[in-house]
C-alpha positions as CSV (number, residue, x, y, z in Angstrom):
1,X,-36.2,20.4,-34.1
2,X,-39.0,19.5,-31.6
3,X,-41.2,21.8,-29.4
4,X,-43.3,20.7,-26.2
5,X,-45.9,23.0,-24.4
6,X,-48.0,21.8,-21.2
7,X,-51.5,23.5,-22.3
8,X,-53.1,23.3,-19.0
9,X,-53.8,19.3,-18.7
10,X,-52.2,18.5,-22.1
11,X,-48.8,18.4,-23.9
12,X,-47.9,19.7,-26.9
13,X,-45.4,18.1,-28.9
14,X,-44.5,19.2,-32.3
15,X,-42.0,17.9,-34.9
16,X,-40.3,21.4,-36.0
17,X,-37.5,20.1,-38.8
18,X,-38.5,22.6,-41.0
19,X,-35.5,23.1,-43.2
20,X,-36.7,19.3,-44.2
21,X,-40.3,19.5,-44.4
22,X,-40.7,17.9,-40.7
23,X,-38.2,14.9,-41.8
24,X,-36.6,12.8,-39.2
25,X,-33.0,12.6,-38.6
26,X,-30.7,11.8,-36.2
27,X,-31.1,15.5,-34.0
28,X,-34.9,15.6,-34.6
29,X,-36.1,11.9,-33.6
30,X,-33.6,12.3,-30.5
31,X,-35.4,15.6,-29.5
32,X,-39.1,14.3,-30.6
33,X,-38.0,11.6,-27.7
34,X,-36.7,14.0,-25.2
35,X,-40.0,16.1,-25.5
36,X,-42.2,13.0,-25.2
37,X,-40.1,12.2,-21.9
38,X,-41.6,15.8,-21.0
39,X,-45.0,14.7,-21.5
40,X,-44.7,11.8,-19.7
41,X,-42.7,12.1,-16.8
42,X,-44.8,15.8,-15.9
43,X,-47.5,15.1,-13.3
44,X,-49.5,17.5,-14.5
45,X,-50.3,16.3,-18.1
46,X,-52.8,13.6,-18.4
47,X,-53.0,13.6,-22.3
48,X,-50.2,13.8,-24.8
49,X,-50.8,15.2,-28.6
50,X,-48.3,14.9,-31.4
51,X,-48.3,17.3,-34.5
52,X,-46.2,19.3,-37.1
53,X,-45.1,22.3,-36.9
54,X,-46.1,25.3,-39.4
55,X,-44.0,24.3,-42.4
56,X,-41.7,27.1,-44.0
57,X,-41.4,25.4,-47.9
58,X,-43.7,27.6,-50.7
59,X,-45.4,24.3,-51.2
60,X,-46.7,24.5,-47.8
61,X,-46.1,28.1,-46.9
62,X,-48.9,28.5,-43.5
63,X,-49.6,25.1,-43.3
64,X,-48.4,22.2,-41.1
65,X,-46.8,19.2,-42.0
66,X,-47.2,16.0,-39.6
67,X,-44.3,14.0,-40.9
68,X,-42.4,13.5,-44.0
69,X,-40.8,10.5,-42.7
70,X,-37.0,10.2,-42.9
71,X,-34.8,12.8,-43.5
72,X,-33.5,11.3,-47.3
73,X,-30.7,13.6,-48.2
74,X,-28.8,12.1,-44.8
75,X,-29.4,8.9,-45.6
76,X,-27.9,9.2,-48.7
77,X,-25.1,11.2,-47.5
78,X,-24.6,8.4,-44.9
79,X,-25.6,11.3,-42.1
80,X,-28.5,8.6,-40.8
81,X,-27.1,6.3,-38.2
82,X,-27.7,3.0,-37.7
83,X,-28.0,2.2,-34.0
84,X,-28.5,5.9,-33.0
85,X,-31.6,6.5,-35.4
86,X,-33.1,3.0,-36.8
87,X,-32.5,1.3,-33.4
88,X,-33.2,3.6,-31.3
89,X,-36.0,5.2,-33.0
90,X,-38.1,1.9,-32.3
91,X,-36.6,1.3,-28.8
92,X,-37.1,4.6,-27.7
93,X,-39.7,7.1,-28.9
94,X,-42.1,4.8,-30.1
95,X,-41.4,2.6,-27.8
96,X,-42.2,5.2,-25.1
97,X,-45.6,6.3,-27.3
98,X,-46.1,2.8,-27.0
99,X,-45.4,1.5,-23.9
100,X,-44.5,4.7,-21.8
101,X,-41.7,4.6,-19.3
102,X,-40.8,1.0,-17.7
103,X,-41.0,1.4,-14.2
104,X,-39.4,-2.1,-12.9
105,X,-35.9,-4.1,-13.5
106,X,-38.2,-7.3,-14.0
107,X,-38.5,-7.5,-18.0
108,X,-40.0,-10.8,-17.9
109,X,-43.1,-9.6,-15.8
110,X,-46.8,-7.9,-16.5
111,X,-46.0,-5.0,-18.1
112,X,-45.3,-2.3,-15.0
113,X,-45.1,1.0,-17.3
114,X,-46.1,4.8,-16.7
115,X,-48.2,5.9,-20.0
116,X,-50.6,8.1,-21.2
117,X,-52.6,8.2,-23.9
118,X,-51.9,10.0,-26.8
119,X,-53.2,11.9,-29.6
120,X,-51.9,12.3,-33.2
121,X,-52.8,15.2,-35.5
122,X,-51.8,14.4,-39.3
123,X,-52.3,17.7,-41.3
124,X,-50.7,17.6,-45.1
125,X,-49.7,14.1,-45.1
126,X,-47.9,11.4,-43.4
127,X,-45.4,10.1,-44.8
128,X,-43.4,6.9,-43.5
129,X,-42.0,7.3,-40.2
130,X,-44.7,9.6,-39.9
131,X,-47.7,6.7,-40.5
132,X,-45.4,4.4,-38.5
133,X,-46.5,6.6,-35.7
134,X,-50.1,6.2,-36.1
135,X,-49.7,3.1,-35.5
136,X,-48.4,3.5,-31.6
137,X,-51.2,6.4,-30.5
138,X,-54.5,6.3,-29.1
139,X,-56.3,8.5,-31.4
140,X,-55.7,9.6,-35.0
141,X,-57.4,13.2,-36.2
142,X,-56.4,13.7,-40.0
143,X,-57.1,17.0,-42.0
144,X,-59.2,16.7,-45.3
145,X,-56.6,16.5,-47.8
146,X,-54.4,14.7,-46.1
147,X,-52.7,11.2,-47.1
148,X,-50.5,8.4,-45.2
149,X,-47.6,6.6,-47.3
150,X,-45.4,3.9,-46.2
151,X,-42.8,4.3,-49.1
152,X,-40.3,1.8,-48.4
153,X,-40.4,0.4,-52.0
154,X,-38.9,3.3,-52.8
155,X,-36.3,3.8,-50.1
156,X,-35.0,0.3,-49.9
157,X,-35.3,0.1,-46.6
158,X,-37.5,-1.8,-43.7
159,X,-40.1,0.7,-42.6
160,X,-39.5,-0.2,-38.9
161,X,-42.1,-2.2,-36.9
162,X,-45.0,-1.3,-39.4
163,X,-44.6,-4.3,-41.4
164,X,-45.9,-6.3,-38.0
165,X,-48.0,-3.6,-37.1
166,X,-49.8,-2.3,-40.2
167,X,-51.7,-5.7,-40.7
168,X,-53.6,-5.0,-37.4
169,X,-55.1,-2.0,-39.0
170,X,-55.7,-2.6,-42.6
171,X,-55.3,-6.5,-43.5
172,X,-52.3,-8.3,-44.9
173,X,-53.5,-7.0,-49.0
174,X,-53.8,-3.7,-48.3
175,X,-50.4,-3.5,-45.9
176,X,-48.3,-5.0,-48.8
177,X,-49.6,-2.3,-51.4
178,X,-48.4,0.4,-49.3
179,X,-44.9,-0.7,-48.4
180,X,-44.0,-3.0,-51.6
181,X,-45.5,-1.1,-54.0
182,X,-46.2,2.7,-53.0
183,X,-49.7,3.1,-52.5
184,X,-51.1,5.8,-50.6
185,X,-54.3,6.2,-48.6
186,X,-56.1,9.1,-48.5
187,X,-57.9,10.7,-45.6
188,X,-62.0,10.4,-46.2
189,X,-61.7,7.4,-47.9
190,X,-62.8,3.8,-46.7
191,X,-59.3,2.8,-47.1
192,X,-57.9,6.0,-44.7
193,X,-60.4,5.2,-42.5
194,X,-58.6,2.1,-41.2
195,X,-55.5,4.6,-40.1
196,X,-57.5,7.6,-38.6
197,X,-60.5,8.2,-36.3
198,X,-62.0,11.8,-37.5
199,X,-61.4,14.0,-40.7
200,X,-61.5,17.6,-39.7
201,X,-62.3,20.2,-41.7
202,X,-59.3,22.8,-43.0
203,X,-58.8,25.0,-40.0
204,X,-61.1,23.1,-37.4
205,X,-57.8,20.8,-36.0
206,X,-57.5,22.4,-33.0
207,X,-60.6,22.3,-31.8
208,X,-60.7,18.8,-32.5
209,X,-57.7,17.8,-30.5
210,X,-59.5,20.3,-27.7
211,X,-62.5,17.9,-27.5
212,X,-60.8,14.5,-28.0
213,X,-58.0,15.3,-25.1
214,X,-61.0,16.5,-22.6
215,X,-62.4,13.1,-23.5
216,X,-59.2,11.5,-22.7
217,X,-58.9,13.5,-19.4
218,X,-62.3,13.0,-18.1
219,X,-61.9,9.5,-18.0
220,X,-58.9,9.7,-15.8
221,X,-55.0,8.9,-16.7
222,X,-55.1,5.5,-14.8
223,X,-58.2,4.1,-16.6
224,X,-56.6,5.3,-19.6
225,X,-53.7,4.1,-18.9
226,X,-55.0,0.3,-17.7
227,X,-57.2,0.3,-20.8
228,X,-54.4,1.1,-23.2
229,X,-52.4,-1.3,-21.7
230,X,-54.6,-4.5,-21.9
231,X,-55.4,-3.2,-25.7
232,X,-51.7,-3.4,-26.1
233,X,-51.4,-7.3,-23.7
234,X,-53.7,-8.9,-26.7
235,X,-52.1,-7.0,-30.0
236,X,-48.4,-7.3,-29.1
237,X,-46.0,-8.8,-25.9
238,X,-42.7,-7.8,-25.3
239,X,-41.4,-11.0,-26.4
240,X,-43.1,-10.4,-29.2
241,X,-41.5,-7.4,-30.2
242,X,-38.2,-8.4,-29.4
243,X,-38.2,-11.2,-31.7
244,X,-39.4,-8.9,-34.4
245,X,-36.5,-6.4,-33.7
246,X,-33.9,-9.2,-33.7
247,X,-35.2,-9.6,-37.0
248,X,-35.1,-6.0,-37.8
249,X,-31.8,-5.1,-37.0
250,X,-30.5,-7.9,-39.3
251,X,-32.5,-7.2,-42.6
252,X,-32.2,-3.5,-42.3
253,X,-28.0,-3.4,-41.8
254,X,-28.7,-5.5,-44.9
255,X,-30.8,-3.2,-46.8
256,X,-28.5,-0.2,-45.4
257,X,-25.6,-2.0,-47.0
258,X,-27.2,-2.9,-50.2
259,X,-26.6,-1.5,-53.7
260,X,-29.7,-1.0,-53.8
261,X,-30.2,1.8,-51.5
262,X,-28.1,4.3,-53.1
263,X,-30.0,3.6,-56.9
264,X,-33.5,3.7,-55.2
265,X,-32.7,7.5,-53.6
266,X,-31.0,8.5,-57.0
267,X,-34.1,7.6,-59.1
268,X,-37.2,8.6,-56.3
269,X,-35.5,11.1,-54.7
270,X,-33.1,12.7,-56.8
271,X,-30.5,12.4,-54.1
272,X,-27.8,14.2,-55.9
273,X,-29.5,17.5,-56.8
274,X,-30.7,17.8,-52.7
275,X,-28.2,19.7,-50.2
276,X,-27.3,19.0,-47.2
């Protein structure tokens, strides 16, 4: 469900859960985390790229799909593990993209990490967990016609740590519209520009990735890592993250155990009709 390839000094990670239109589930998210590990640990790689594979769904035939969020079919059938997916995703996959690998044992000290800059290449859409990924990378490229959404309202769950991080990008009012009222943002609009750095014409994403990766490589990994770490220290300390995660674990468990979850999935996802 995930692939990783080194091309020169750039590590390319692809989500390829094609059976579910590049949605994330236990297996796909675990594979993505391993792919991110490989990029971080490879001394020849200086920049990571995260992207969706080419879909085989008739609606998207021949097109890449960045990320369709959580696998709602698996969620409906109880196949998404609370600790192994929701908690591990925040502390593992997203944590490593955002903070890299921790080197020391003293978590109270200033962050001692090995990390690399990341580029996200959004094609078709970044839904739910896909949109969450955009909040922890350094550069977001979006194809014309693509969109971003966090459909927590129709799912009945908390969209990870995005409730804490999203307001930095789009402000409080727009964050509530996205999370609580199902609004989606289109690439190429003023609101969409709050979540991406550049809008790319169809068919030109490969060139845009090469261009931006080269700029990051030219600056040097030491400089890039130092600057992203310095920015992060002003955005979110480890203690602030811990406090949020404690609340998230408790409230997400309540959401998953509540009757509204199944009702939402049956209403909005037609979950009874979906095949595992």
